[in-house]
Phi, psi and omega in degrees: 000129179238116182286328183264072181001103174070007176269119190269357188239045181305323183294331182256007182301322182294341179289349179283353186260151191279335182221167186296325180298314179293323176299317180295319178296317178300313179298324177297315177299315181299317178299317180294317178303309184294319179292320182296336181275354184233006183201181179251131186263041181285347178248028182298131177240127178235127180256130180296141178230180178279355181292131184279159176300322180300322178295315178299316180295320179298313180294317179303313179297316183295327176301315179296318180295313183294333181265004177081023182239035181298322180298321179294318178302311182298320179297312183290330179270000181058046176256131180264000000 
């Protein structure tokens, strides 16, 4: 099962990032993607960290680019 449509290297996706903070954010997203497809998140717990919103947005965008879905990202984010 591949959550990121046709991308065969989900396990190594975090290696595309330049620093450990971005790798951790990427791994967090992958865990959330996979969990979200198999359960209900009514008991979701999120703990605040020092990671900035900008870092999360940067990693989120790069995941789409690295997996070949940049056009979908732009469409959903309403970027022309």
